[in-house]
C-alpha positions in Angstrom: 110.2 70.2 116.3 112.6 67.1 115.2 111.2 63.7 114.4 113.2 60.9 115.4 115.0 59.4 112.9 113.4 56.0 112.8 110.2 58.9 111.4 111.5 60.0 108.3 110.7 57.6 105.6 113.7 57.3 103.0 113.1 59.5 100.7 112.8 62.1 102.5 116.5 61.3 104.2 119.6 63.2 103.2 122.1 60.4 103.7 122.0 56.9 105.2 124.2 54.6 107.4 125.1 51.7 105.7 122.4 49.6 106.8 121.0 51.8 105.8 122.0 52.2 101.7 122.6 48.2 101.8 118.2 47.6 102.7 116.9 50.8 100.7 119.6 49.8 97.4 119.6 45.9 97.8 122.9 46.1 97.3 125.5 44.2 99.7 127.3 45.6 102.7 130.7 44.5 101.0 129.8 46.0 97.7 128.9 49.3 99.4 132.8 49.1 100.5 134.2 48.7 97.3 131.7 52.2 95.7 133.3 54.1 97.8 136.6 53.2 97.9 136.6 53.0 93.8 135.1 56.8 94.3 132.4 55.6 92.2 129.7 56.6 95.5 130.6 59.4 98.0 130.1 59.5 101.5 131.1 60.8 104.4 132.5 61.0 107.7 130.8 62.4 111.2 132.9 61.8 113.6 132.6 58.0 113.8 130.1 57.1 111.4 129.9 57.1 107.3 126.9 58.5 105.6 126.2 57.7 102.3 124.5 60.5 100.3 120.4 59.6 99.1 122.1 61.8 95.7 125.3 59.5 95.3 123.7 56.6 95.0 120.1 57.5 93.1 123.0 58.7 90.5 124.8 55.7 90.5 121.5 52.9 90.0 120.4 56.3 87.6 123.1 55.5 85.9 123.7 51.1 86.2 119.9 51.1 85.3 120.1 50.2 81.3 122.7 48.5 81.8 123.1 44.8 81.3 123.7 42.2 84.2 
């Protein structure tokens, strides 16, 4: 049986819609789009929906953990 998307915890998702990525990362919507445009964040577009890959978002945040603010 498939679960409803809203019942799946963020750590279980393979990809996030942009508004979900904003919520889980703390980054702004415009920052996410800038990172996508620069090729620093990977996403797929299926139909009219852009999905940001969880692994790509995690990797981006991990690379920047020890950088000075």
